[in-house]
C-alpha positions as CSV (number, residue, x, y, z in Angstrom):
1,M,-10.4,-99.4,-11.3
2,S,-6.8,-100.5,-11.9
3,I,-5.9,-97.0,-13.1
4,D,-7.2,-95.5,-9.9
5,A,-5.3,-98.1,-7.8
6,N,-2.1,-97.4,-9.7
7,T,-2.5,-93.6,-9.4
8,S,-3.1,-94.0,-5.6
9,E,0.0,-96.1,-5.3
10,I,2.1,-93.5,-7.2
11,L,0.8,-90.7,-5.1
12,K,1.5,-92.6,-1.9
13,N,5.1,-93.3,-3.0
14,S,5.7,-89.7,-4.2
15,G,4.3,-88.2,-1.0
16,A,6.4,-90.5,1.2
17,F,9.5,-89.9,-0.9
18,L,9.2,-86.1,-0.7
19,A,8.6,-86.3,3.0
20,S,11.7,-88.4,3.5
21,L,13.8,-86.1,1.2
22,V,12.8,-83.1,3.3
23,V,13.1,-84.6,6.7
24,L,15.6,-87.4,6.5
25,P,18.9,-85.6,5.4
26,P,18.9,-83.0,8.2
27,L,17.6,-85.5,10.7
28,T,20.4,-87.9,9.8
29,I,23.0,-85.1,10.5
30,G,21.2,-84.3,13.8
31,I,21.2,-87.9,14.9
32,L,24.9,-88.3,14.0
33,R,25.9,-85.2,16.0
34,K,23.7,-86.0,19.0
35,T,25.1,-89.6,19.1
36,K,28.7,-88.3,19.0
37,A,27.9,-85.9,21.8
38,R,26.5,-88.7,24.0
39,F,29.6,-90.8,23.4
40,Q,31.7,-87.8,24.6
41,N,29.5,-87.4,27.7
42,R,27.9,-84.2,26.4
43,I,24.3,-83.4,26.1
44,G,24.7,-82.1,22.6
45,A,22.4,-80.1,20.4
46,P,18.8,-81.1,19.8
47,L,18.1,-83.6,17.0
48,L,16.4,-80.9,15.0
49,Q,19.2,-78.4,15.3
50,P,20.2,-78.7,11.6
51,F,16.7,-77.4,10.7
52,F,17.1,-74.5,13.1
53,D,20.6,-73.7,11.7
54,L,19.3,-73.6,8.1
55,A,16.4,-71.4,9.1
56,K,18.8,-69.0,10.9
57,L,21.2,-68.9,7.9
58,L,18.4,-68.0,5.5
59,Q,17.6,-64.9,7.7
60,K,21.2,-63.6,7.9
61,N,22.9,-61.0,5.8
62,E,25.5,-62.3,3.4
63,T,29.1,-61.3,3.3
64,V,30.9,-62.0,0.0
65,S,34.6,-61.7,-0.8
66,E,35.5,-58.8,-3.2
67,H,37.4,-61.4,-5.3
68,A,34.4,-63.6,-5.8
69,S,32.6,-63.7,-9.1
70,W,29.2,-64.9,-10.2
71,L,30.5,-68.5,-10.1
72,F,30.7,-68.3,-6.3
73,R,27.0,-67.5,-6.0
74,I,25.7,-69.9,-8.5
75,A,27.8,-72.9,-7.5
76,P,25.7,-73.8,-4.3
77,C,22.5,-73.6,-6.5
78,I,23.9,-75.9,-9.1
79,N,25.2,-78.3,-6.4
80,L,21.8,-78.5,-4.7
81,T,20.0,-78.9,-8.1
82,V,22.3,-81.8,-9.0
83,M,21.7,-83.4,-5.6
84,L,17.9,-83.1,-6.0
85,L,18.2,-84.8,-9.4
86,L,20.4,-87.5,-8.0
87,S,17.8,-88.1,-5.3
88,L,15.4,-89.1,-8.1
89,L,17.9,-91.3,-9.8
90,I,19.9,-93.0,-7.0
91,P,18.0,-95.9,-5.4
92,W,18.9,-94.6,-1.9
93,T,15.5,-95.5,-0.5
94,S,12.7,-98.0,-1.3
95,L,10.5,-95.1,-2.0
96,T,10.3,-93.6,-5.5
97,A,8.8,-90.3,-6.7
98,I,8.8,-91.4,-10.3
99,P,7.5,-94.8,-11.5
100,H,10.2,-97.2,-12.8
101,G,11.0,-97.0,-16.5
102,I,10.3,-93.3,-17.0
103,I,13.8,-92.2,-16.1
104,S,16.8,-94.4,-16.5
105,A,19.1,-94.3,-13.4
106,D,22.2,-95.1,-15.4
107,L,25.2,-95.7,-13.1
108,F,27.6,-93.8,-15.4
109,L,25.2,-90.8,-15.5
110,I,25.1,-90.9,-11.7
111,I,28.9,-91.0,-11.4
112,Y,29.2,-88.0,-13.8
113,L,26.5,-86.0,-11.9
114,L,28.4,-86.6,-8.7
115,G,31.6,-85.3,-10.4
116,L,29.7,-82.3,-11.7
117,A,28.6,-81.3,-8.2
118,R,32.1,-81.7,-7.0
119,F,33.5,-79.7,-9.9
120,F,31.4,-76.6,-9.1
121,T,32.1,-76.9,-5.3
122,V,35.8,-76.9,-6.1
123,L,35.5,-74.0,-8.5
124,A,33.6,-72.0,-5.9
125,A,36.3,-72.7,-3.3
126,L,39.0,-71.5,-5.7
127,D,37.0,-68.5,-6.9
128,T,37.4,-66.4,-3.7
129,G,41.2,-66.8,-3.7
130,S,41.2,-68.1,-0.2
131,A,44.2,-70.2,0.9
132,F,42.1,-72.5,3.0
133,G,39.6,-73.0,0.1
134,G,42.6,-73.9,-2.2
135,F,43.8,-76.4,0.4
136,G,40.4,-78.0,0.7
137,A,39.8,-78.0,-3.1
138,S,43.1,-79.7,-3.7
139,R,42.4,-82.4,-1.1
140,E,38.9,-82.9,-2.4
141,V,40.1,-83.5,-5.9
142,T,42.9,-85.8,-4.8
143,L,40.5,-88.0,-2.7
144,A,38.0,-88.1,-5.5
145,L,40.6,-89.4,-7.9
146,L,41.5,-92.2,-5.4
147,V,38.0,-93.2,-4.4
148,E,36.0,-92.9,-7.6
149,P,37.3,-96.3,-9.0
150,A,36.0,-98.0,-5.9
151,V,32.5,-96.5,-6.3
152,M,32.5,-97.2,-10.0
153,L,33.6,-100.8,-9.5
154,C,31.0,-101.5,-6.7
155,L,28.2,-100.3,-8.9
156,A,29.6,-101.9,-12.1
157,C,29.8,-105.3,-10.5
158,L,26.1,-105.2,-9.7
159,G,25.3,-104.0,-13.2
160,V,27.4,-106.7,-14.8
161,R,25.7,-109.4,-12.8
162,G,22.3,-107.9,-13.3
163,G,22.8,-107.4,-17.0
164,T,22.0,-103.7,-17.0
165,S,23.5,-100.3,-16.0
166,D,20.1,-99.0,-14.8
167,L,20.4,-99.0,-11.1
168,S,16.6,-98.8,-10.6
169,Q,16.4,-102.3,-12.1
170,V,19.6,-103.5,-10.4
171,F,18.2,-102.5,-6.9
172,S,14.6,-103.6,-7.6
173,Y,13.1,-106.3,-5.4
174,Q,11.8,-108.4,-8.2
175,T,13.4,-111.7,-9.2
176,T,16.7,-110.9,-11.1
177,P,20.1,-112.6,-11.6
178,L,21.2,-110.7,-8.4
179,T,18.6,-112.4,-6.3
180,G,20.3,-114.6,-3.6
181,Q,23.8,-113.2,-4.3
182,Y,24.3,-112.2,-0.7
183,G,28.1,-112.2,-0.8
184,L,28.2,-109.9,-3.8
185,W,25.7,-107.5,-2.2
186,F,27.6,-107.4,1.1
187,L,31.0,-106.7,-0.4
188,A,29.6,-104.0,-2.7
189,G,27.8,-102.4,0.3
190,C,31.0,-102.5,2.4
191,G,33.0,-100.9,-0.5
192,L,30.4,-98.2,-1.0
193,F,30.2,-97.4,2.7
194,L,34.0,-97.1,3.0
195,S,34.0,-94.9,-0.1
196,S,31.2,-92.8,1.4
197,L,33.3,-92.0,4.4
198,V,35.9,-90.5,2.1
199,E,33.3,-88.8,-0.3
200,L,31.6,-87.2,2.7
201,S,34.8,-86.1,4.4
202,R,34.0,-88.1,7.5
203,M,36.4,-89.8,9.9
204,P,39.0,-91.3,9.4
205,A,39.4,-89.3,6.2
206,D,38.6,-85.9,7.7
207,D,37.3,-84.5,11.0
208,P,34.4,-82.2,10.2
209,T,34.4,-80.8,13.7
210,T,38.0,-79.7,13.9
211,H,39.0,-76.1,14.5
212,L,42.1,-76.4,12.4
213,E,41.2,-75.1,8.9
214,L,44.5,-76.4,7.6
215,T,43.4,-80.0,8.0
216,M,39.8,-79.6,6.7
217,V,38.5,-80.9,3.4
218,H,34.8,-80.2,2.9
219,E,34.5,-77.4,5.5
220,A,37.6,-75.6,4.1
221,M,35.8,-75.3,0.7
222,I,32.8,-73.6,2.2
223,L,34.5,-71.3,4.7
224,E,33.8,-68.2,2.5
225,N,30.1,-69.0,2.2
226,S,27.6,-67.3,4.5
227,A,23.8,-66.7,5.0
228,A,21.7,-68.2,2.2
229,N,24.7,-69.3,0.2
230,L,25.9,-71.4,3.1
231,A,22.4,-72.7,3.7
232,L,22.2,-74.0,0.1
233,A,25.7,-75.6,0.4
234,E,24.7,-77.3,3.7
235,I,21.4,-78.6,2.3
236,G,23.2,-80.1,-0.7
237,H,25.7,-81.8,1.6
238,Y,23.0,-83.1,3.9
239,I,21.2,-84.7,0.9
240,K,24.5,-86.1,-0.3
241,V,25.0,-87.8,3.1
242,A,21.6,-89.4,2.9
243,L,22.0,-90.5,-0.7
244,L,25.4,-92.2,-0.2
245,L,24.4,-93.8,3.1
246,G,21.1,-94.9,1.6
247,L,22.8,-96.4,-1.4
248,S,25.1,-98.4,0.8
249,W,22.3,-99.6,2.9
250,Q,20.2,-100.7,-0.1
251,C,23.1,-103.2,-0.8
252,F,22.9,-104.5,2.7
253,M,19.1,-104.7,2.5
254,H,19.4,-107.1,-0.4
255,C,21.3,-109.4,1.9
256,L,18.1,-109.9,3.8
257,P,15.6,-112.7,2.8
258,N,13.0,-111.4,0.4
259,Q,10.3,-112.7,2.6
260,L,11.0,-109.9,5.1
261,L,10.7,-107.2,2.5
262,T,7.6,-108.2,0.6
263,S,5.4,-105.3,1.8
264,W,5.8,-101.6,1.0
265,T,5.7,-100.7,4.6
266,A,8.4,-103.1,5.6
267,R,10.8,-101.9,2.9
268,T,10.1,-98.2,3.9
269,I,10.8,-98.8,7.5
270,V,13.9,-100.9,6.9
271,S,15.4,-98.5,4.4
272,T,14.8,-95.5,6.5
273,G,16.0,-97.2,9.7
274,G,19.1,-98.4,7.8
275,I,20.2,-94.9,7.0
276,I,19.9,-93.9,10.6
277,A,21.7,-97.0,11.7
278,L,24.6,-96.2,9.4
279,A,24.7,-92.6,10.8
280,L,24.9,-94.1,14.3
281,F,27.7,-96.4,13.1
282,I,29.6,-93.4,11.7
283,A,29.1,-91.6,15.0
284,L,30.6,-94.6,16.8
285,I,33.6,-94.6,14.4
286,E,34.2,-90.9,14.9
287,S,34.0,-91.3,18.7
288,L,36.6,-94.2,18.8
289,A,38.9,-93.5,15.8
290,V,41.2,-90.7,15.1
291,K,41.8,-88.9,11.8
292,L,44.4,-90.6,9.7
293,R,47.5,-88.7,8.5
294,W,47.2,-87.5,4.9
295,T,49.9,-90.0,3.8
296,K,47.9,-92.9,5.3
297,L,44.6,-92.2,3.5
298,P,45.5,-94.1,0.3
299,E,45.9,-97.2,2.4
300,F,42.4,-96.7,3.8
301,I,40.9,-96.1,0.4
302,A,42.7,-99.3,-0.8
303,Y,40.4,-101.3,1.5
304,A,37.4,-99.9,-0.4
305,V,39.1,-100.6,-3.8
306,A,39.9,-104.2,-2.7
307,M,36.3,-104.9,-1.7
308,A,35.2,-103.5,-5.0
309,I,37.6,-105.7,-6.9
310,F,36.5,-108.8,-4.9
311,S,32.9,-108.1,-5.6
312,Y,33.7,-107.6,-9.3
313,L,35.5,-111.0,-9.4
314,I,32.5,-112.6,-7.7
315,A,30.1,-111.0,-10.3
316,L,32.2,-112.4,-13.2
317,S,32.6,-115.9,-11.7
318,V,29.1,-116.6,-10.5
């Protein structure tokens, strides 16, 4: 009888996880774009427009540069595969497709997988010989070099305090050394959120809606993509947005009293609503703020690094 109950629980979690993985990333982008449009007194595209765009791209004919090699075609597939693997490892939602303990969500593995996805994206941007792709790839690598220490420190401080590098155990809702460490969770969440703005090329690090290719970061790297290749690149980016926002929100969720998150339904609603809330907050930022000059970006990233350092000091001192 207990085996049937456990199997039912696993199936329920897996089904809800797969549904959220399919629906939530494009829906988050749609909500973000719609909110920005409303702040700008525009009607904006429908919330489901990202789904329509992906379906349209999959039906189009592809145009490939004569200078592109096999690497240009395979890079979006590798990027999407890595993002799907990360969706199973990163505790970006309270739902899990695989029971805890089967796969170790080691934070160092997660950092390297994020770097692997970035590596192939940069190679694909350079492969076509496009000047704009080279600009975007150069900026992407520079920003990654600056922001990765903040991401690593934010996750490492939680691992140090929790006594493990397995993020599935660090972010579990069972009683751990991290229980009640609200200040540590909050600082780590703030550091991860600021780092996510840079990782995802959002304002104030980059304006994804600008028409000036010379100032783009992520969009400049995928300018040469079209049709199904572009659809795969966009799907991978949508999932990355949901993963990083979800990881940041999971830190903020641990600042809430455990009594509010005792049930599976409560954790599912709060974790899903939190990703949407962070997307709305990004839309607010992009509606009120302006893109920083390139020379000012290290100062912005320094805030994320400072929060990571503070959280690490708290983890060592508590």
